[in-house]
N, C-alpha and C positions, 0 to 999 in steps of 0.2 A: 204232660201226660200223667194221668193218675197212676199211682203205684199201689193199687188195692187188689188184694186177692179176696174175691167175694166168696160167700158160703159154698156155692156150687163148685167153685174151684178147689176149696178145701176138701170137699167130698171126693172130687176126682183125684186129687193128689193122694189122699188116704187110700183110695182104691188102687191107685198105681203102686203105692208102697206094698199093699197087701198082695197084689198080683205078682209082684217081684219077690215075694217071700220075705219081705223086710218087716220085722216086728216092731215098727215105730209108727207113731201117728203124729200129725201136725195139727196145731190149734192156734187160733188167733189170740193175740194178747190185747186185752181191753175190749172195747165195743166194736172195734174194726181193726183190720190188719194194717192200718196206717202206722200203728205202734209196733208192728212186727208179728212174727210167728214163733211158736215154741214147738220144738221137736220133743216128743216124749217116747222113751223106750218102753215098749209094752211086752217085751220078751227077750229073745236072744240079741246080743250085741252085734252091731254091724258098723262097718267103717263110715264115719260121718261124712267124709268127703264124697263117697259114692252116693249117699243119700242126697246130698246137696246137688251133685251133678245130675241126678235123676230129676229132681225138682226143677232145676234150671233148664233141662231139656223140655220139660212140660211148659215152663213159662216163656221159653224162647220166642214163640210166635205171638206172644202177648206183649212183647217188648219189655219184659221185666226179668229180674233175677233176684236171688236171695244171696246174702252175704252173712256169714256167721260173725257175731261179735267176738272180738279178741279175748275178752275176759269170760265169755260164756258161749261156747260153740253150739249149744242147743237153742240159743236165741238167734233167730234169723231176721235180718233187716231186709225188707222188700224195697228194691230200688229200680229206677228206670234204667234200662240198658243204655239209653241215649245219654243220660247224665253220667253214668258210670264209665262209659267208653270215652268221655271227654277228658277224664282225669288221667 
């Protein structure tokens, strides 16, 4: 299963963040999101885990989720829920 967050999904996630009063935005890394996503703080600080949980609720019915990298929690890897749940 492809683990790609396409442009329209990025727009929807950014709107979801805005609708929830979260002053962060999400951007693709490289030419496509296969390389991952980057969270950018655009205003007030907000707990990263809550942002990740909100994004994962959005991605849940698309059988994907994001996982922050250990050394850079603003870098989010997009993974298949199927593969992740096997581990």
